[in-house]
MDTraj code that builds the backbone (N, CA, C; nanometers):
import mdtraj as md
import numpy as np

residues = "MET LYS SER ASP VAL TYR SER PHE GLY VAL VAL LEU LEU GLU ILE LEU ALA GLY ARG PRO ALA LEU ASP LYS ASN ARG PRO SER ILE GLU HIS ASN LEU VAL GLU TRP ALA ARG GLN TYR LEU THR SER GLU ARG ARG ILE SER HIS ILE MET ASP ALA GLN LEU GLY GLY GLN TYR SER LEU ALA CYS ALA HIS LYS ALA ALA THR LEU VAL LEU GLN CYS ILE SER VAL HIS PRO ARG ASP ARG PRO GLY MET GLU GLN VAL VAL ALA ALA LEU GLU GLN LEU GLN ASP ALA ASN GLU THR GLY ALA SER GLY GLN SER ASP VAL ARG LEU GLY MET GLU GLN VAL VAL ALA VAL LEU GLY GLN GLN LEU GLN ASP ASP LYS GLU THR VAL ALA SER GLY GLN GLN LYS ALA ILE MET ASP SER ALA THR LEU ALA ILE".split()
xyz = np.array([
    [-4.9958, -1.2035, -2.5713],
    [-5.0889, -1.2109, -2.6679],
    [-5.0044, -1.1997, -2.8061],
    [-5.0668, -1.2504, -2.9149],
    [-5.0039, -1.2492, -3.0373],
    [-5.0195, -1.1039, -3.1028],
    [-5.1323, -1.0404, -3.0528],
    [-5.1401, -0.8827, -3.1061],
    [-5.0326, -0.8099, -3.0409],
    [-4.9973, -0.8304, -2.9309],
    [-4.8783, -0.7498, -2.8685],
    [-4.7551, -0.7968, -2.9390],
    [-4.7393, -0.9040, -2.9807],
    [-4.6116, -0.9437, -3.0610],
    [-4.6149, -0.8646, -3.1888],
    [-4.7297, -0.8532, -3.2552],
    [-4.7323, -0.7765, -3.3844],
    [-4.6962, -0.6422, -3.3633],
    [-4.7603, -0.5802, -3.2519],
    [-4.7331, -0.4352, -3.2133],
    [-4.5841, -0.4250, -3.1852],
    [-4.5327, -0.5123, -3.1133],
    [-4.3786, -0.5040, -3.0946],
    [-4.3032, -0.5036, -3.2244],
    [-4.3398, -0.5986, -3.3066],
    [-4.2661, -0.6065, -3.4369],
    [-4.2840, -0.4623, -3.5182],
    [-4.3891, -0.4028, -3.5027],
    [-4.4151, -0.2688, -3.5680],
    [-4.3078, -0.1709, -3.4947],
    [-4.3066, -0.1735, -3.3641],
    [-4.2146, -0.0838, -3.3021],
    [-4.0744, -0.1023, -3.3260],
    [-4.0402, -0.2267, -3.3500],
    [-3.8965, -0.2665, -3.3729],
    [-3.8726, -0.2213, -3.5131],
    [-3.9502, -0.2352, -3.6073],
    [-3.9371, -0.1968, -3.7417],
    [-3.9310, -0.0502, -3.7513],
    [-3.9968, 0.0207, -3.6724],
    [-3.9985, 0.1634, -3.6595],
    [-3.8462, 0.2202, -3.6015],
    [-3.7925, 0.1446, -3.5231],
    [-3.6678, 0.1766, -3.4674],
    [-3.5585, 0.1471, -3.5817],
    [-3.5769, 0.0262, -3.6431],
    [-3.4746, -0.0018, -3.7447],
    [-3.4803, 0.0983, -3.8676],
    [-3.6126, 0.1385, -3.9004],
    [-3.6195, 0.2204, -4.0184],
    [-3.6040, 0.3771, -3.9798],
    [-3.6326, 0.4098, -3.8580],
    [-3.6185, 0.5504, -3.8174],
    [-3.7288, 0.6271, -3.8636],
    [-3.8465, 0.5779, -3.8737],
    [-3.9675, 0.6388, -3.9196],
    [-4.0952, 0.5652, -3.8531],
    [-4.2012, 0.6618, -3.8705],
    [-4.3226, 0.6020, -3.8018],
    [-4.3911, 0.4988, -3.8882],
    [-4.4791, 0.4325, -3.8260],
    [-4.5558, 0.3170, -3.8951],
    [-4.6432, 0.3679, -4.0072],
    [-4.7011, 0.4790, -3.9950],
    [-4.7827, 0.5499, -4.0919],
    [-4.7297, 0.6869, -4.1158],
    [-4.7081, 0.7180, -4.2411],
    [-4.6443, 0.8504, -4.2948],
    [-4.6996, 0.8904, -4.4119],
    [-4.8019, 0.9813, -4.3961],
    [-4.8683, 1.0363, -4.5216],
    [-4.7978, 1.1337, -4.5954],
    [-4.6717, 1.1852, -4.5512],
    [-4.5730, 1.2620, -4.6142],
    [-4.4922, 1.1937, -4.7132],
    [-4.4850, 1.0659, -4.7055],
    [-4.3996, 0.9844, -4.7948],
    [-4.4846, 0.9534, -4.9285],
    [-4.4227, 0.9034, -5.0306],
    [-4.5025, 0.8598, -5.1513],
    [-4.6128, 0.7537, -5.1047],
    [-4.7249, 0.7438, -5.1756],
    [-4.8245, 0.6627, -5.1438],
    [-4.7762, 0.5176, -5.1103],
    [-4.6836, 0.4696, -5.1965],
    [-4.6489, 0.3081, -5.1752],
    [-4.5836, 0.3051, -5.0357],
    [-4.5293, 0.4215, -4.9887],
    [-4.4487, 0.3970, -4.8632],
    [-4.5306, 0.4512, -4.7253],
    [-4.6530, 0.4804, -4.7512],
    [-4.7302, 0.5380, -4.6449],
    [-4.7380, 0.4369, -4.5280],
    [-4.7577, 0.3054, -4.5547],
    [-4.7593, 0.2040, -4.4524],
    [-4.6277, 0.1422, -4.4322],
    [-4.5576, 0.1625, -4.3293],
    [-4.4132, 0.1178, -4.3197],
    [-4.4049, -0.0453, -4.3276],
    [-4.5008, -0.1098, -4.2634],
    [-4.5164, -0.2538, -4.2511],
    [-4.5167, -0.3109, -4.3907],
    [-4.6140, -0.2717, -4.4668],
    [-4.6474, -0.3168, -4.6086],
    [-4.5232, -0.2822, -4.6982],
    [-4.4658, -0.1581, -4.6786],
    [-4.3606, -0.1204, -4.7745],
    [-4.2407, -0.2038, -4.7442],
    [-4.2068, -0.2126, -4.6098],
    [-4.0797, -0.2642, -4.5576],
    [-4.0690, -0.4316, -4.5933],
    [-4.1905, -0.4935, -4.6006],
    [-4.1827, -0.6461, -4.6130],
    [-4.0922, -0.7002, -4.7126],
    [-4.1059, -0.6254, -4.8358],
    [-4.0138, -0.6620, -4.9570],
    [-3.8686, -0.6514, -4.9197],
    [-3.8199, -0.5755, -4.8252],
    [-3.6756, -0.5534, -4.7934],
    [-3.6252, -0.6478, -4.6701],
    [-3.7345, -0.6787, -4.5955],
    [-3.6910, -0.7666, -4.4820],
    [-3.6677, -0.9087, -4.5122],
    [-3.7011, -0.9556, -4.6207],
    [-3.6718, -1.0997, -4.6509],
    [-3.5193, -1.1235, -4.7086],
    [-3.4593, -1.0217, -4.7462],
    [-3.3241, -1.0349, -4.8021],
    [-3.2095, -0.9667, -4.7312],
    [-3.1094, -1.0252, -4.6861],
    [-2.9856, -0.9650, -4.6177],
    [-2.9306, -0.8593, -4.7046],
    [-2.9324, -0.8744, -4.8334],
    [-2.8700, -0.7882, -4.9275],
    [-2.9512, -0.6497, -4.9352],
    [-3.0802, -0.6598, -4.9230],
    [-3.1923, -0.5541, -4.9322],
    [-3.2211, -0.4796, -4.8075],
    [-3.1742, -0.5424, -4.6921],
    [-3.2043, -0.4736, -4.5554],
    [-3.1738, -0.3331, -4.5486],
    [-3.0520, -0.3065, -4.6134],
    [-3.0036, -0.1551, -4.6008],
    [-3.1067, -0.0617, -4.6379],
    [-3.1848, -0.1071, -4.7436],
    [-3.3080, -0.0158, -4.7930],
    [-3.3901, 0.0503, -4.6830],
    [-3.4056, -0.0241, -4.5740],
    [-3.4929, 0.0127, -4.4820],
    [-3.4205, 0.0717, -4.3546],
    [-3.2913, 0.0514, -4.3423],
    [-3.2326, 0.0918, -4.2127],
    [-3.2300, 0.2415, -4.2067],
    [-3.2388, 0.2938, -4.0870],
    [-3.2253, 0.4341, -4.0591],
    [-3.0940, 0.4958, -4.0760],
    [-3.0929, 0.5867, -4.1904],
    [-2.9738, 0.6509, -4.2266],
    [-2.8856, 0.7104, -4.0987],
    [-2.9673, 0.7588, -4.0044],
    [-2.8876, 0.8155, -3.8855],
    [-2.7970, 0.6979, -3.8105],
    [-2.8301, 0.5945, -3.8285],
    [-2.7465, 0.4736, -3.7776],
    [-2.5962, 0.4791, -3.8421],
    [-2.5935, 0.5319, -3.9523],
    [-2.4609, 0.5514, -4.0310],
    [-2.3940, 0.4289, -4.0427],
    [-2.4623, 0.3237, -4.0720],
    [-2.4043, 0.1936, -4.0931],
    [-2.3244, 0.1285, -3.9898],
    [-2.3436, 0.1868, -3.8782],
    [-2.2689, 0.1298, -3.7526],
    [-2.3378, 0.0253, -3.6828],
    [-2.3673, -0.0811, -3.7689],
    [-2.4225, -0.1955, -3.7214],
    [-2.3761, -0.3204, -3.8179],
    [-2.3805, -0.4295, -3.7790],
    [-2.3348, -0.5382, -3.8694],
    [-2.4541, -0.5778, -3.9580],
    [-2.4336, -0.6124, -4.0758],
    [-2.5450, -0.6564, -4.1647],
    [-2.6085, -0.7792, -4.1128],
    [-2.5373, -0.8835, -4.0526],
    [-2.5860, -0.9892, -3.9897],
    [-2.6825, -0.9642, -3.8890],
    [-2.6405, -0.8731, -3.7895],
    [-2.7505, -0.8395, -3.6828],
    [-2.8599, -0.7695, -3.7349],
    [-2.8494, -0.6748, -3.8269],
    [-2.9605, -0.6230, -3.8898],
    [-3.0555, -0.7149, -3.9539],
    [-2.9984, -0.8191, -4.0197],
    [-3.0678, -0.9196, -4.0811],
    [-3.1438, -0.9945, -3.9825],
    [-3.0795, -1.0359, -3.8744],
    [-3.1583, -1.1007, -3.7598],
    [-3.2664, -1.0229, -3.7138],
    [-3.2483, -0.9176, -3.6828],
    [-3.3561, -0.8100, -3.6432],
    [-3.4548, -0.8066, -3.7301],
    [-3.4285, -0.8020, -3.8705],
    [-3.5307, -0.7889, -3.9753],
    [-3.6177, -0.9364, -3.9726],
    [-3.5419, -1.0378, -3.9494],
    [-3.6183, -1.1837, -3.9530],
    [-3.7062, -1.1757, -3.8278],
    [-3.6820, -1.1378, -3.7169],
    [-3.7606, -1.1154, -3.5968],
    [-3.8808, -1.0202, -3.6284],
    [-3.8611, -0.9113, -3.6874],
    [-3.9691, -0.8273, -3.7329],
    [-4.0521, -0.8992, -3.8127],
    [-4.0064, -0.9742, -3.9195],
    [-4.0987, -1.0367, -4.0012],
    [-4.1843, -1.1472, -3.9283],
    [-4.1230, -1.2064, -3.8449],
    [-4.1958, -1.3090, -3.7585],
    [-4.2996, -1.2440, -3.6803],
    [-4.2685, -1.1327, -3.6227],
    [-4.3639, -1.0578, -3.5302],
    [-4.4754, -1.0064, -3.6189],
    [-4.4586, -0.9563, -3.7375],
    [-4.5659, -0.8959, -3.8154],
    [-4.6386, -0.9976, -3.8994],
    [-4.6110, -1.1238, -3.8897],
    [-4.6687, -1.2303, -3.9696],
    [-4.8296, -1.1923, -3.9878],
    [-4.8864, -1.2117, -4.1072],
    [-5.0303, -1.1932, -4.1085],
    [-5.1053, -1.2902, -4.0432],
    [-5.0511, -1.4074, -4.0176],
    [-5.1258, -1.5048, -3.9339],
    [-5.0801, -1.5087, -3.7951],
    [-5.1636, -1.4894, -3.7073],
    [-5.1161, -1.4891, -3.5586],
    [-5.0602, -1.6123, -3.5093],
    [-5.0930, -1.7352, -3.5683],
    [-5.0276, -1.8524, -3.5282],
    [-4.8777, -1.8658, -3.5762],
    [-4.8506, -1.7807, -3.6644],
    [-4.6965, -1.7922, -3.7098],
    [-4.6117, -1.6905, -3.6348],
    [-4.6763, -1.6258, -3.5502],
    [-4.5911, -1.5181, -3.4780],
    [-4.5222, -1.5859, -3.3481],
    [-4.4092, -1.5403, -3.3211],
    [-4.3505, -1.6159, -3.1951],
    [-4.4168, -1.5526, -3.0598],
    [-4.3881, -1.6201, -2.9513],
    [-4.4475, -1.5784, -2.8261],
    [-4.3481, -1.4670, -2.7708],
    [-4.3895, -1.3890, -2.6860],
    [-4.3091, -1.2921, -2.6244],
    [-4.1840, -1.3446, -2.5588],
    [-4.1826, -1.4640, -2.5073],
    [-4.0696, -1.5249, -2.4476],
    [-3.9744, -1.5472, -2.5631],
    [-4.0107, -1.5933, -2.6674],
    [-3.9212, -1.6189, -2.7948],
    [-3.8650, -1.4707, -2.8430],
    [-3.9363, -1.3722, -2.8478],
    [-3.9121, -1.2479, -2.8745],
    [-3.7809, -1.1813, -2.7983],
    [-3.8170, -1.2070, -2.6650],
    [-3.7030, -1.1749, -2.5710],
    [-3.5828, -1.2438, -2.5840],
    [-3.5901, -1.3721, -2.6056],
    [-3.4831, -1.4584, -2.6245],
    [-3.3920, -1.4074, -2.7665],
    [-3.4644, -1.3803, -2.8615],
    [-3.4074, -1.3306, -2.9807],
    [-3.3355, -1.2028, -2.9633],
    [-3.4035, -1.1166, -2.9008],
    [-3.3461, -0.9875, -2.8685],
    [-3.2193, -1.0051, -2.7719],
    [-3.2080, -1.0879, -2.6891],
    [-3.1042, -1.1056, -2.6044],
    [-2.9896, -1.1641, -2.6993],
    [-3.0193, -1.2423, -2.7893],
    [-2.9116, -1.2958, -2.8674],
    [-2.8538, -1.1877, -2.9513],
    [-2.9536, -1.0835, -3.0123],
    [-2.9011, -0.9752, -3.0826],
    [-2.8271, -0.8802, -2.9917],
    [-2.8627, -0.8635, -2.8663],
    [-2.7820, -0.7803, -2.7836],
    [-2.6396, -0.8431, -2.7518],
    [-2.6317, -0.9659, -2.7439],
    [-2.5028, -1.0437, -2.7065],
    [-2.4194, -1.0261, -2.8448],
    [-2.4731, -1.0359, -2.9585],
    [-2.4126, -1.0149, -3.0853],
    [-2.3540, -0.8750, -3.0999],
    [-2.4471, -0.7826, -3.0671],
    [-2.4005, -0.6457, -3.0734],
    [-2.2723, -0.6149, -2.9634],
    [-2.2868, -0.6691, -2.8643],
    [-2.1639, -0.6449, -2.7647],
    [-2.0288, -0.6834, -2.8188],
    [-2.0241, -0.7720, -2.9123],
    [-1.8930, -0.7938, -2.9713],
    [-1.8539, -0.7206, -3.0849],
    [-1.9500, -0.6198, -3.1174],
    [-1.9273, -0.5326, -3.2402],
    [-1.8346, -0.4069, -3.1882],
    [-1.8304, -0.3153, -3.2850],
    [-1.7524, -0.1984, -3.2715],
    [-1.8047, -0.1057, -3.1713],
    [-1.7149, -0.0244, -3.1137],
    [-1.7585, 0.0763, -3.0072],
    [-1.8679, 0.1849, -3.0703],
    [-1.8560, 0.2029, -3.1817],
    [-1.9537, 0.2866, -3.2479],
    [-2.1025, 0.2360, -3.2423],
    [-2.1132, 0.1108, -3.1940],
    [-2.2492, 0.0625, -3.1922],
    [-2.3115, 0.0729, -3.0474],
    [-2.2329, 0.1468, -2.9559],
    [-2.2839, 0.1555, -2.8304],
    [-2.4392, 0.2152, -2.8152],
    [-2.4631, 0.3112, -2.8944],
    [-2.6064, 0.3571, -2.8855],
    [-2.7022, 0.2708, -2.9311],
    [-2.6732, 0.1781, -3.0231],
    [-2.7621, 0.0760, -3.0757],
    [-2.7749, -0.0185, -2.9778],
    [-2.6684, -0.0598, -2.9051],
    [-2.6619, -0.1764, -2.8052],
    [-2.7419, -0.1229, -2.6853],
    [-2.7269, 0.0098, -2.6487],
    [-2.7982, 0.0569, -2.5261],
    [-2.9471, 0.0565, -2.5578],
    [-2.9777, 0.0904, -2.6850],
    [-3.1243, 0.0789, -2.7236],
    [-3.1796, -0.0669, -2.7086],
    [-3.0999, -0.1630, -2.7535],
    [-3.1466, -0.3049, -2.7442],
    [-3.1539, -0.3368, -2.6060],
    [-3.0633, -0.2975, -2.5088],
    [-3.0594, -0.3309, -2.3706],
    [-3.1974, -0.2791, -2.3071],
    [-3.2303, -0.1584, -2.3517],
    [-3.3597, -0.0940, -2.3021],
    [-3.4797, -0.1740, -2.3436],
    [-3.4708, -0.2052, -2.4688],
    [-3.5937, -0.2835, -2.5284],
    [-3.6148, -0.4255, -2.4603],
    [-3.4888, -0.4868, -2.4437],
    [-3.5021, -0.6143, -2.3662],
    [-3.5417, -0.5965, -2.2174],
    [-3.5013, -0.4835, -2.1437],
    [-3.5486, -0.4654, -2.0203],
    [-3.6923, -0.4378, -2.0142],
    [-3.7531, -0.3622, -2.0995],
    [-3.8872, -0.3339, -2.0997],
    [-3.9621, -0.4514, -2.1186],
    [-3.9209, -0.5345, -2.2341],
    [-3.9987, -0.6610, -2.2782],
    [-3.9882, -0.7678, -2.1513],
    [-3.8707, -0.7794, -2.0951],
    [-3.8735, -0.8608, -1.9822],
    [-3.9767, -0.8227, -1.8672],
    [-3.9752, -0.6988, -1.8336],
    [-4.0700, -0.6420, -1.7281],
    [-4.2141, -0.6776, -1.7803],
    [-4.2381, -0.6422, -1.9100],
    [-4.3813, -0.6708, -1.9567],
    [-4.4147, -0.8188, -1.9523],
    [-4.3175, -0.9014, -1.9745],
    [-4.3328, -1.0471, -1.9596],
    [-4.3599, -1.0840, -1.8277],
    [-4.2875, -1.0369, -1.7288],
    [-4.3117, -1.0590, -1.5841],
    [-4.4478, -1.0214, -1.5372],
    [-4.4810, -0.8932, -1.5858],
    [-4.6060, -0.8433, -1.5545],
    [-4.7208, -0.9257, -1.5991],
    [-4.7076, -0.9739, -1.7321],
    [-4.8017, -1.0575, -1.7897],
    [-4.8220, -1.2022, -1.7057],
    [-4.7010, -1.2575, -1.6750],
    [-4.7052, -1.3796, -1.5874],
    [-4.7821, -1.3529, -1.4420],
    [-4.7505, -1.2395, -1.3936],
    [-4.8161, -1.2089, -1.2629],
    [-4.9590, -1.1794, -1.2892],
    [-4.9959, -1.1364, -1.3937],
    [-5.1450, -1.0999, -1.4308],
    [-5.2191, -1.2425, -1.4338],
    [-5.1615, -1.3326, -1.5077],
    [-5.2074, -1.4705, -1.5303],
    [-5.2205, -1.5323, -1.3937],
    [-5.0956, -1.5322, -1.3261],
    [-5.1030, -1.6039, -1.1908],
    [-5.2111, -1.5516, -1.0971],
    [-5.2165, -1.4230, -1.0980],
    [-5.3229, -1.3493, -1.0340],
    [-5.4603, -1.4041, -1.0592],
    [-5.4884, -1.3926, -1.1798],
    [-5.6119, -1.4317, -1.2388],
    [-5.6452, -1.5896, -1.1990],
    [-5.5509, -1.6740, -1.2027],
    [-5.5710, -1.8245, -1.1740],
    [-5.5859, -1.8274, -1.0190],
    [-5.5209, -1.7492, -0.9405],
    [-5.5472, -1.7519, -0.8032],
    [-5.6796, -1.7238, -0.7690],
    [-5.7350, -1.6157, -0.8382],
    [-5.8681, -1.5615, -0.8182],
    [-5.9852, -1.6653, -0.8521],
    [-5.9402, -1.7236, -0.9659],
    [-6.0384, -1.8284, -1.0101],
    [-6.0570, -1.9371, -0.9195],
    [-5.9347, -1.9846, -0.8548],
    [-5.9285, -2.0902, -0.7515],
    [-6.0147, -2.0613, -0.6368],
    [-5.9815, -1.9237, -0.5938],
    [-6.0680, -1.8733, -0.4719],
    [-6.2111, -1.8668, -0.4962],
    [-6.2493, -1.8225, -0.6219],
    [-6.3836, -1.8176, -0.6544],
    [-6.4430, -1.9490, -0.6589],
    [-6.3722, -2.0456, -0.7126],
    [-6.4352, -2.1950, -0.7107],
    [-6.4379, -2.2389, -0.5680],
    [-6.3401, -2.2180, -0.4858],
    [-6.3507, -2.2534, -0.3312],
    [-6.4664, -2.1957, -0.2719],
    [-6.5010, -2.0654, -0.2980],
    [-6.6100, -1.9913, -0.2321],
    [-6.7254, -2.0578, -0.2844],
    [-6.7509, -2.0836, -0.4103],
    [-6.8653, -2.1500, -0.4604],
    [-6.8905, -2.2836, -0.4115],
    [-6.7928, -2.3547, -0.3614],
    [-6.7993, -2.4994, -0.3254],
    [-6.8575, -2.4979, -0.1821],
    [-6.8297, -2.3863, -0.1143],
    [-6.8745, -2.3843, 0.0321],
    [-7.0039, -2.3330, 0.0333],
])
top = md.Topology()
chain = top.add_chain()
for i, resn in enumerate(residues, 1):
    res = top.add_residue(resn, chain, resSeq=i)
    for name in ("N", "CA", "C"):
        top.add_atom(name, md.element.get_by_symbol(name[0]), res)
traj = md.Trajectory(xyz[None], top)
């Protein structure tokens, strides 16, 4: 579902920024992380403004920009412009592969991405099983009605 993709985009943004989606302790312009971060997500040069300082710059700017691009796609105002979960998983796997070629200091970030990809993969599989189960039930119901 496209709303799940939006929610995932928010979670990914929280991970990148190291802060919650809503934070009333910040200046009013920064209360809503999604709205505040949009201006920084569009530019590779400005992405460092939102990145979690605890990451200590131990990530490539190119990977951060790719993650930011994925976030932007996921949090698109128009649901039709958001990627599907399969596309999100594929993009995360590409990021994971890119991180594996990085410095050893990126191991915590890489581990985090591996966990995200694993969870998303499981969610995607669960969604497929739910749809398949629903289709099977509909077929059985139709067969029962036909008798």
